[in-house]
Backbone bond lengths (Angstrom), bond angles and torsions (degrees), N, CA, C in turn:
res aa  C-N    CA-C-N  psi(-1)  N-CA   C-N-CA  omega(-1)  CA-C   N-CA-C  phi
1 X - - - 1.467 - - 1.499 108.51 -
2 X 1.278 117.08 147.65 1.470 123.12 179.17 1.506 111.46 -59.53
3 X 1.341 116.15 141.25 1.471 122.31 -179.96 1.523 111.97 -60.59
4 X 1.323 116.24 -34.63 1.476 120.12 179.36 1.518 110.05 -63.47
5 X 1.314 116.36 -44.77 1.483 119.62 -178.20 1.540 108.02 -66.73
6 X 1.322 117.59 -39.55 1.451 120.20 178.35 1.527 111.22 -62.46
7 X 1.302 117.17 -44.25 1.474 120.42 178.19 1.523 111.64 -62.68
8 X 1.318 116.89 -41.52 1.460 120.25 176.65 1.507 111.91 -63.62
9 X 1.346 116.42 -37.93 1.441 120.71 177.02 1.532 111.31 -66.83
10 X 1.308 117.27 -39.27 1.474 121.42 176.42 1.509 110.70 -63.76
11 X 1.321 116.99 -39.09 1.455 121.28 177.48 1.514 110.52 -62.21
12 X 1.338 115.72 -44.47 1.461 120.42 177.56 1.516 111.52 -61.33
13 X 1.365 116.29 -43.02 1.469 119.74 178.64 1.527 111.63 -61.75
14 X 1.339 116.39 -40.38 1.478 119.73 179.77 1.502 111.28 -62.00
15 X 1.326 117.32 -44.76 1.468 120.46 178.84 1.515 110.41 -66.21
16 X 1.326 116.56 -40.31 1.472 120.78 177.74 1.527 111.74 -60.82
17 X 1.358 116.12 -42.38 1.459 120.44 -179.67 1.538 110.56 -68.47
18 X 1.329 116.87 -36.86 1.465 119.66 177.96 1.537 109.74 -64.05
19 X 1.302 115.88 -41.98 1.452 119.87 178.44 1.523 111.20 -66.61
20 X 1.314 117.57 -38.73 1.446 121.33 178.79 1.524 112.00 -67.12
21 X 1.317 116.74 -36.82 1.470 119.16 177.81 1.503 111.75 -68.99
22 X 1.332 117.19 -30.91 1.474 120.72 174.73 1.499 109.10 -66.11
23 X 1.308 117.19 -43.16 1.480 120.41 -179.28 1.519 112.09 -73.19
24 X 1.323 118.21 -23.76 1.468 120.82 177.80 1.537 111.12 -64.56
25 X 1.320 115.70 -26.14 1.486 119.17 178.24 1.508 112.81 -97.46
26 X 1.308 116.28 17.78 1.484 122.36 -174.81 1.512 112.07 -71.98
27 X 1.335 114.55 133.71 1.457 119.49 173.78 1.509 112.16 -128.45
28 X 1.321 117.10 0.23 1.445 120.08 -176.70 1.503 110.72 -163.61
29 X 1.348 116.58 -148.66 1.448 122.01 -178.72 1.519 110.57 -63.35
30 X 1.320 116.86 -48.35 1.451 121.89 175.79 1.523 108.81 -116.74
31 X 1.306 118.86 143.28 1.468 120.52 179.54 1.532 110.53 -60.75
32 X 1.314 118.92 148.95 1.463 121.76 -179.68 1.511 110.67 -68.15
33 X 1.298 116.28 145.74 1.449 121.74 177.17 1.520 114.12 78.40
34 X 1.314 118.06 1.71 1.448 121.32 179.64 1.530 107.48 -120.04
35 X 1.300 116.79 126.25 1.457 120.19 178.58 1.521 109.45 -79.26
36 X 1.312 114.62 162.99 1.445 119.62 177.22 1.526 111.34 -57.44
37 X 1.340 116.75 -40.69 1.452 121.27 -179.73 1.524 111.57 -64.04
38 X 1.339 116.64 -42.98 1.484 120.07 178.41 1.526 111.39 -63.84
39 X 1.320 115.15 -43.31 1.444 119.62 179.14 1.509 111.48 -64.13
40 X 1.317 117.92 -45.34 1.465 122.26 177.97 1.538 110.35 -63.06
41 X 1.349 115.19 -35.37 1.476 118.07 177.18 1.520 112.05 -64.38
42 X 1.351 116.88 -40.40 1.460 120.45 176.66 1.535 111.36 -63.16
43 X 1.337 116.08 -43.59 1.441 119.76 177.96 1.519 111.40 -60.67
44 X 1.333 115.67 -42.17 1.467 120.25 178.73 1.527 111.83 -64.14
45 X 1.335 116.01 -41.82 1.462 119.05 178.24 1.536 111.50 -62.30
46 X 1.341 115.61 -41.23 1.467 119.19 179.13 1.508 110.57 -64.27
47 X 1.321 116.45 -42.90 1.483 120.45 178.25 1.528 110.34 -60.19
48 X 1.320 116.83 -46.97 1.487 119.56 179.83 1.527 111.81 -63.63
49 X 1.330 116.18 -44.16 1.478 120.52 179.70 1.522 110.74 -62.74
50 X 1.352 116.01 -40.98 1.469 120.20 -179.71 1.515 110.76 -66.29
51 X 1.326 116.74 -40.33 1.479 121.86 179.73 1.532 110.16 -63.42
52 X 1.319 115.95 -48.34 1.471 120.76 -177.34 1.539 110.30 -65.06
53 X 1.336 116.25 -44.23 1.463 120.31 179.90 1.513 109.95 -64.58
54 X 1.308 116.89 -43.83 1.455 120.77 -178.12 1.535 110.73 -62.28
55 X 1.313 117.36 -45.16 1.481 119.75 177.98 1.513 111.77 -60.17
56 X 1.345 117.88 -45.72 1.451 120.40 -179.65 1.531 111.00 -64.82
57 X 1.314 117.37 -42.52 1.460 119.83 179.47 1.518 111.58 -64.44
58 X 1.322 117.49 -45.17 1.446 120.68 -177.67 1.539 111.85 -66.15
59 X 1.316 117.41 -30.74 1.472 118.85 174.08 1.516 110.50 -62.34
60 X 1.329 115.98 -42.53 1.466 119.26 178.20 1.537 112.52 -68.58
61 X 1.318 116.56 -38.01 1.450 120.81 -179.93 1.525 110.63 -67.04
62 X 1.317 117.16 -42.07 1.456 120.05 178.89 1.530 110.88 -66.67
63 X 1.354 116.00 -37.16 1.451 119.06 176.90 1.517 111.05 -64.79
64 X 1.333 116.97 -37.83 1.487 120.94 178.53 1.512 110.07 -65.99
65 X 1.345 117.03 -38.49 1.450 120.72 178.16 1.528 110.62 -64.77
66 X 1.331 116.44 -44.22 1.460 120.65 -179.81 1.520 111.67 -66.22
67 X 1.320 117.29 -36.69 1.464 120.98 177.18 1.536 109.37 -64.48
68 X 1.318 116.59 -41.34 1.484 120.44 178.53 1.526 109.49 -65.75
69 X 1.318 117.22 -39.83 1.456 121.00 -177.72 1.529 110.63 -67.57
70 X 1.328 117.70 -33.06 1.447 121.14 -176.80 1.510 114.90 -88.11
71 X 1.335 116.74 4.97 1.470 118.73 176.29 1.525 109.90 -62.64
72 X 1.316 115.24 141.73 1.464 120.85 -177.39 1.521 110.83 -84.51
73 X 1.327 116.16 -37.07 1.452 120.23 -177.01 1.524 110.14 -70.43
74 X 1.333 117.38 127.67 1.450 119.84 178.68 1.547 111.22 -69.50
75 X 1.304 117.78 144.87 1.460 119.24 -179.06 1.544 110.74 -70.44
76 X 1.325 114.56 153.35 1.469 119.94 177.17 1.518 107.09 -100.13
77 X 1.320 115.19 166.08 1.471 120.39 179.29 1.511 112.30 -59.62
78 X 1.336 116.69 -40.64 1.467 119.23 -178.92 1.528 111.78 -66.81
79 X 1.363 116.74 -28.17 1.469 120.40 175.49 1.529 109.92 -65.69
80 X 1.294 116.73 -37.75 1.458 121.29 -179.47 1.536 110.31 -64.36
81 X 1.310 117.08 -38.16 1.491 119.56 178.73 1.515 109.72 -63.52
82 X 1.340 117.94 -45.78 1.462 121.28 179.89 1.504 110.71 -63.42
83 X 1.345 116.90 -41.24 1.482 120.66 179.92 1.548 110.81 -66.65
84 X 1.325 115.61 -36.85 1.471 118.56 179.07 1.527 110.57 -66.22
85 X 1.335 116.24 -42.31 1.476 119.76 177.82 1.519 111.43 -63.73
86 X 1.328 116.11 -40.37 1.474 120.59 176.44 1.543 110.88 -61.54
87 X 1.328 116.08 -41.50 1.450 121.22 179.79 1.536 109.64 -64.60
88 X 1.340 117.62 -47.11 1.450 120.47 179.91 1.536 111.59 -61.70
89 X 1.328 117.16 -43.31 1.463 120.31 179.10 1.502 111.01 -60.64
90 X 1.329 117.55 -44.95 1.455 121.39 -179.26 1.544 111.97 -64.55
91 X 1.315 115.95 -40.13 1.468 119.38 179.09 1.523 112.27 -69.93
92 X 1.318 117.25 -36.75 1.462 120.23 177.08 1.530 109.81 -66.00
93 X 1.306 116.88 -41.25 1.465 120.83 178.83 1.545 110.09 -62.77
94 X 1.317 115.54 -44.79 1.489 119.10 179.07 1.520 111.04 -63.31
95 X 1.348 117.22 -43.08 1.467 119.95 178.51 1.521 110.54 -61.62
96 X 1.310 116.98 -40.09 1.476 120.53 -179.85 1.522 109.73 -63.71
97 X 1.313 118.39 -45.04 1.473 120.55 179.08 1.536 110.91 -62.06
98 X 1.321 115.86 -40.51 1.465 117.71 -179.87 1.520 111.91 -69.01
99 X 1.318 117.66 -35.41 1.472 119.53 177.92 1.538 112.74 -71.06
100 X 1.345 115.80 -35.75 1.451 119.41 -179.70 1.537 111.02 -70.78
101 X 1.301 116.27 -31.07 1.455 120.17 177.52 1.513 113.98 89.35
102 X 1.330 113.88 -176.29 1.447 120.85 -173.71 1.546 114.67 -72.78
103 X 1.310 115.61 -18.15 1.476 119.14 179.68 1.528 113.12 -72.66
104 X 1.302 117.67 -20.36 1.465 121.14 -172.64 1.497 113.01 -116.51
105 X 1.310 119.57 11.42 1.465 121.63 176.00 1.513 109.24 -151.54
106 X 1.328 113.76 157.59 1.456 119.45 179.59 1.540 108.62 -93.98
107 X 1.309 114.54 165.84 1.461 119.95 177.44 1.528 109.69 -59.49
108 X 1.325 115.62 -41.60 1.471 119.34 -179.55 1.525 112.88 -62.58
109 X 1.339 116.67 -39.87 1.465 119.52 178.20 1.526 110.94 -64.01
110 X 1.308 116.95 -39.64 1.473 119.07 179.67 1.532 111.59 -67.91
111 X 1.340 115.57 -41.93 1.497 119.19 179.14 1.547 108.64 -63.03
112 X 1.331 116.72 -45.54 1.475 121.29 -179.83 1.520 110.61 -61.84
113 X 1.346 117.35 -41.72 1.453 120.33 -178.65 1.531 111.44 -65.18
114 X 1.322 116.56 -41.93 1.461 120.28 177.46 1.532 111.37 -61.58
115 X 1.328 115.26 -44.35 1.474 120.02 -178.05 1.528 109.40 -66.06
116 X 1.346 117.10 -44.27 1.460 120.75 -178.21 1.543 111.41 -63.82
117 X 1.332 115.79 -41.20 1.457 118.52 -179.79 1.510 111.31 -67.55
118 X 1.336 116.29 -41.25 1.463 119.34 179.63 1.520 110.37 -64.27
119 X 1.331 118.07 -46.32 1.467 121.43 -179.42 1.509 111.42 -62.86
120 X 1.321 116.99 -41.33 1.478 119.35 -179.96 1.515 111.13 -63.83
121 X 1.330 116.76 -42.07 1.472 119.53 179.16 1.535 110.12 -65.73
122 X 1.319 117.15 -44.62 1.456 120.78 178.11 1.532 112.52 -59.14
123 X 1.305 116.63 -44.54 1.454 120.29 179.67 1.502 112.22 -63.64
124 X 1.337 116.48 -40.58 1.467 119.60 178.74 1.518 110.60 -66.44
125 X 1.311 117.75 -41.97 1.476 120.38 -178.46 1.525 110.03 -69.22
126 X 1.318 118.71 -38.13 1.454 121.41 177.20 1.526 110.15 -63.92
127 X 1.337 117.06 -45.38 1.456 121.27 179.84 1.520 110.29 -61.59
128 X 1.310 115.79 -42.35 1.474 120.19 -178.16 1.553 109.26 -64.80
129 X 1.324 116.03 -44.10 1.481 119.92 178.60 1.533 110.93 -63.54
130 X 1.335 118.46 -43.95 1.452 120.88 -179.64 1.539 110.58 -66.52
131 X 1.317 116.96 -40.00 1.457 120.14 178.34 1.527 110.59 -61.41
132 X 1.336 117.98 -45.32 1.453 121.40 -179.98 1.517 110.95 -65.53
133 X 1.350 117.82 -40.71 1.472 121.50 175.68 1.514 111.32 -59.97
134 X 1.328 116.14 -42.90 1.471 120.71 178.92 1.523 110.83 -62.82
135 X 1.340 117.08 -41.57 1.463 121.18 179.45 1.527 110.50 -66.37
136 X 1.341 117.38 -41.15 1.481 119.54 178.04 1.543 110.65 -63.47
137 X 1.331 116.03 -41.00 1.466 120.17 179.60 1.522 110.43 -64.58
138 X 1.336 116.81 -40.33 1.477 120.36 179.37 1.532 110.55 -64.90
139 X 1.323 117.68 -40.67 1.475 120.77 178.13 1.549 109.90 -65.54
140 X 1.304 116.08 -42.23 1.486 118.94 178.88 1.516 110.45 -65.10
141 X 1.320 118.75 -39.03 1.443 122.64 178.92 1.528 109.74 -64.16
142 X 1.339 117.38 -42.36 1.481 119.44 179.59 1.520 110.03 -63.40
143 X 1.345 117.04 -43.50 1.483 119.41 178.36 1.486 111.69 -61.26
144 X 1.346 118.23 -34.06 1.438 121.82 -178.61 1.527 111.74 -85.43
145 X 1.306 117.82 -5.25 1.454 121.74 179.74 1.531 113.14 80.39
146 X 1.323 118.14 17.01 1.479 121.14 179.09 1.525 108.79 -86.35
147 X 1.330 114.83 130.35 1.463 119.89 178.66 1.526 105.43 -110.33
148 X 1.350 115.73 121.33 1.457 120.78 178.43 1.520 107.48 -109.41
149 X 1.294 115.26 137.89 1.472 119.77 179.00 1.476 111.49 -116.14
């Protein structure tokens, strides 16, 4: 992964941990020793860090999807099985994080899980579409008497 995306993710983790440590000392509506302005400032920093990290990560994820889509070599059946397993694993992980809720995962983990699940599904669907197109082309070539080697 790109160093810039990693640094942005680390920044998001740091803000998330600062916010979590504030909540760890919570005894009421607002944690003790933290003013409303300080708390709102932390929330704003986390929102900004999450937005910046998310944009950077999604740019890389979309580029990876486009690179996979533009591959010249047609996918094989065994590739589809591996891609399907990857897709199921990513979706199970995302479902688990969503069921556990915000108390058991960081913002970065949730962003990463969404991106991983989306990319895995896209790659599987692209491979499936390319495989079917390749099969249709092969059948059409056989009907036309074209032999490809």
